[in-house]
C-alpha positions as CSV (number, residue, x, y, z in Angstrom):
1,X,-3.9,26.5,-10.8
2,X,-2.9,25.3,-7.2
3,X,-4.6,28.7,-6.1
4,X,-7.9,27.0,-7.1
5,X,-7.5,24.1,-4.9
6,X,-5.8,25.5,-2.0
7,X,-8.7,26.9,-0.4
8,X,-11.1,24.1,-1.0
9,X,-8.1,21.7,0.6
10,X,-7.9,24.0,3.5
11,X,-11.8,24.1,4.4
12,X,-11.8,20.3,4.2
13,X,-9.0,20.3,6.0
14,X,-10.4,22.4,8.7
15,X,-13.3,20.2,9.2
16,X,-12.1,16.7,8.8
17,X,-8.5,16.6,9.4
18,X,-9.0,16.0,12.9
19,X,-10.8,12.4,12.3
20,X,-7.9,11.6,10.1
21,X,-5.4,12.2,12.7
22,X,-4.8,8.7,13.9
23,X,-4.2,7.3,10.8
24,X,-1.8,10.4,9.9
25,X,0.0,9.6,13.1
26,X,0.3,5.9,12.0
27,X,1.4,6.6,8.7
28,X,4.3,8.9,10.1
29,X,5.3,5.9,12.3
30,X,5.0,3.4,9.0
31,X,7.3,5.8,7.2
32,X,10.1,6.0,9.7
33,X,9.8,2.1,9.9
34,X,9.9,2.1,6.3
35,X,13.3,4.3,6.1
36,X,14.6,2.0,8.7
37,X,14.4,-0.9,6.6
38,X,15.3,0.7,3.2
39,X,18.3,2.6,4.3
40,X,19.7,-0.4,6.8
41,X,23.2,-1.3,5.8
42,X,22.5,-5.1,5.2
43,X,20.1,-4.0,2.5
44,X,21.9,-1.0,1.2
45,X,25.4,-3.1,1.0
46,X,23.7,-6.2,-0.5
47,X,25.8,-7.8,-3.0
48,X,24.5,-6.3,-6.4
49,X,22.2,-8.7,-8.5
50,X,19.3,-8.2,-10.9
51,X,16.8,-9.3,-7.8
52,X,18.5,-6.4,-5.5
53,X,18.2,-4.1,-8.4
54,X,14.6,-4.5,-8.8
55,X,14.1,-4.5,-5.1
56,X,15.5,-1.1,-4.7
57,X,13.3,0.4,-7.5
58,X,10.0,-1.1,-6.0
59,X,11.3,-0.1,-2.6
60,X,11.5,3.3,-3.7
61,X,8.4,3.2,-5.3
62,X,6.6,2.1,-2.4
63,X,7.7,4.5,-0.1
64,X,7.1,7.6,-2.4
65,X,3.5,6.0,-3.1
66,X,2.8,5.9,0.5
67,X,3.6,9.4,0.8
68,X,1.2,10.0,-2.2
69,X,-1.5,8.5,-0.3
70,X,-0.7,10.6,2.5
71,X,-0.6,13.7,0.8
72,X,-3.9,13.2,-1.0
73,X,-5.4,12.2,2.1
74,X,-4.3,15.5,4.0
75,X,-6.0,17.5,1.1
76,X,-9.3,15.2,1.0
77,X,-8.8,14.0,-2.1
78,X,-10.5,10.5,-1.3
79,X,-11.0,8.9,-4.9
80,X,-7.5,9.8,-6.0
81,X,-6.1,8.2,-2.5
82,X,-8.0,5.0,-3.2
83,X,-6.3,4.9,-6.7
84,X,-2.8,5.5,-5.1
85,X,-3.6,2.8,-2.5
86,X,-4.4,0.4,-5.3
87,X,-1.2,0.9,-6.9
88,X,0.4,0.4,-3.6
89,X,-1.4,-3.1,-3.5
90,X,0.3,-3.9,-7.0
91,X,3.7,-2.9,-6.0
92,X,4.0,-4.4,-2.7
93,X,2.9,-7.9,-4.0
94,X,5.2,-7.6,-6.8
95,X,8.3,-6.8,-4.4
96,X,7.4,-10.2,-2.5
97,X,6.8,-11.8,-5.8
98,X,10.1,-11.0,-7.4
99,X,11.7,-12.3,-4.3
100,X,10.2,-15.6,-4.5
101,X,12.2,-16.7,-7.5
102,X,15.0,-15.4,-10.0
103,X,12.6,-16.6,-12.9
104,X,10.3,-13.8,-11.7
105,X,13.0,-11.2,-11.7
106,X,14.0,-12.1,-15.0
107,X,10.6,-12.1,-16.3
108,X,10.2,-8.6,-14.6
109,X,13.2,-7.1,-16.0
110,X,12.2,-8.9,-19.5
111,X,8.8,-7.9,-19.8
112,X,8.0,-6.6,-23.3
113,X,4.1,-6.0,-24.2
114,X,3.6,-2.4,-23.5
115,X,0.0,-3.1,-24.2
116,X,-0.4,-4.8,-20.9
117,X,1.1,-5.5,-17.5
118,X,1.8,-8.9,-15.6
119,X,-1.3,-10.6,-14.2
120,X,-2.0,-9.0,-10.6
121,X,-4.0,-12.3,-10.0
122,X,-0.8,-14.3,-10.8
123,X,1.4,-12.1,-8.6
124,X,-0.8,-12.2,-5.8
125,X,-1.1,-16.0,-6.1
126,X,3.1,-16.3,-5.9
127,X,3.4,-13.7,-3.1
128,X,0.5,-15.3,-0.9
129,X,2.6,-18.2,-1.1
130,X,5.7,-16.5,0.0
131,X,3.4,-15.6,2.9
132,X,2.4,-18.8,3.9
133,X,-1.3,-18.0,3.0
134,X,-3.8,-20.7,1.8
135,X,-6.0,-20.2,-1.2
136,X,-8.8,-18.6,0.5
137,X,-6.4,-15.8,2.4
138,X,-5.0,-15.3,-1.2
139,X,-8.6,-15.0,-2.5
140,X,-9.4,-12.5,0.1
141,X,-6.4,-10.5,-0.5
142,X,-7.3,-10.3,-4.3
143,X,-10.8,-9.3,-3.3
144,X,-9.4,-6.3,-1.6
145,X,-7.8,-5.4,-4.4
146,X,-10.6,-5.7,-6.9
147,X,-12.7,-3.6,-4.2
148,X,-10.3,-0.5,-4.3
149,X,-10.3,-0.9,-8.3
150,X,-14.1,-0.6,-8.1
151,X,-13.4,2.9,-6.9
152,X,-10.2,3.6,-9.1
153,X,-11.8,2.6,-12.4
154,X,-14.9,4.6,-11.9
155,X,-17.5,1.5,-11.5
156,X,-20.8,3.5,-11.1
157,X,-22.0,1.1,-8.4
158,X,-19.0,2.3,-6.2
159,X,-19.5,5.8,-7.1
160,X,-22.8,5.5,-4.9
161,X,-20.2,6.2,-1.9
162,X,-20.6,9.8,-2.8
163,X,-24.1,9.6,-1.6
164,X,-23.4,8.5,2.1
165,X,-24.5,10.1,5.0
166,X,-21.3,12.3,6.2
167,X,-18.4,13.1,4.0
168,X,-17.5,10.6,1.5
169,X,-13.8,11.6,1.2
170,X,-13.3,11.0,4.7
171,X,-14.3,7.6,4.2
172,X,-12.4,7.4,1.1
173,X,-9.1,8.6,2.8
174,X,-9.5,6.6,5.7
175,X,-9.7,3.3,3.7
176,X,-7.0,4.6,1.5
177,X,-4.6,5.1,4.5
178,X,-5.1,2.0,6.3
179,X,-4.9,0.1,3.4
180,X,-1.9,1.4,2.0
181,X,-0.1,1.5,5.6
182,X,-0.9,-2.3,5.9
183,X,0.1,-3.4,2.3
184,X,2.9,-1.4,2.7
185,X,4.4,-2.9,5.8
186,X,3.3,-6.4,5.1
187,X,5.6,-6.6,2.1
188,X,8.6,-4.6,3.8
189,X,8.1,-7.4,6.6
190,X,8.7,-10.2,4.2
191,X,11.6,-8.0,2.6
192,X,13.3,-7.9,6.0
193,X,13.1,-11.3,6.8
194,X,14.7,-12.1,3.5
195,X,17.3,-9.3,3.6
196,X,18.3,-8.9,7.2
197,X,20.2,-11.2,9.8
198,X,18.4,-12.7,12.4
199,X,20.2,-10.5,15.0
200,X,18.4,-7.5,13.2
201,X,15.0,-8.9,12.7
202,X,13.5,-9.2,15.8
203,X,12.6,-6.0,17.0
204,X,11.9,-4.7,13.2
205,X,9.4,-7.1,12.8
206,X,7.7,-6.8,16.2
207,X,7.4,-2.9,15.5
208,X,6.3,-3.8,12.0
209,X,3.4,-6.2,13.2
210,X,2.5,-3.8,15.6
211,X,1.6,-1.1,13.2
212,X,0.0,-3.3,10.9
213,X,-2.3,-4.1,13.7
214,X,-3.0,-0.6,14.4
215,X,-4.0,-0.1,11.1
216,X,-6.3,-2.9,10.6
217,X,-8.0,-1.4,14.1
218,X,-8.6,1.8,12.3
219,X,-10.1,0.4,8.9
220,X,-13.5,2.6,8.6
221,X,-16.9,0.8,8.7
222,X,-18.1,0.2,5.2
223,X,-21.1,2.3,4.3
224,X,-24.5,0.6,3.7
225,X,-25.4,0.2,0.0
226,X,-21.5,-0.8,-0.8
227,X,-21.5,-4.2,1.0
């Protein structure tokens, strides 16, 4: 029953929402920038292809996943927000991955084993190559994913965050929002470079990079005991 949760969420919001406000303002700007790319005529009117179809599916999901992180964070559901941020990592890198080669689009569309999904590590390797990252940077990115998954999959060591001084949900919501914004915009920046003409690109990429830099500056400090 939502009536059970609403007063609990309202109580949390009264205490902590002010501390989330910088990231909530930033996610609002990220949604606007996201929409400006997703609804851009050069993307909307792109010549139909399998790659464009997959890009549109993943684009919609990324936007909705970012909204999910925002909603969960506003309500103080930290572990659930972190889980959604891990989902965004997967979707964001998959969007870059399928843009790298038509083979990856075919693999994506023809995937059949329902018992397992494509290797996230392989997807990140390809995505990192598209972004011009060296192996060290790719490894660093994947380590971020494994860190988020430590919370998502209830690794007991990561659940020690619930004992930190202060409000653990505030830390987790800040972490989820900062990561979600960065993952989403980094992927959309790559998509914009691929899909938009040079005349449309400069201001958009400038705004995208500025928002990503602000997200990086708002990452919360890792609590002691989880290093």
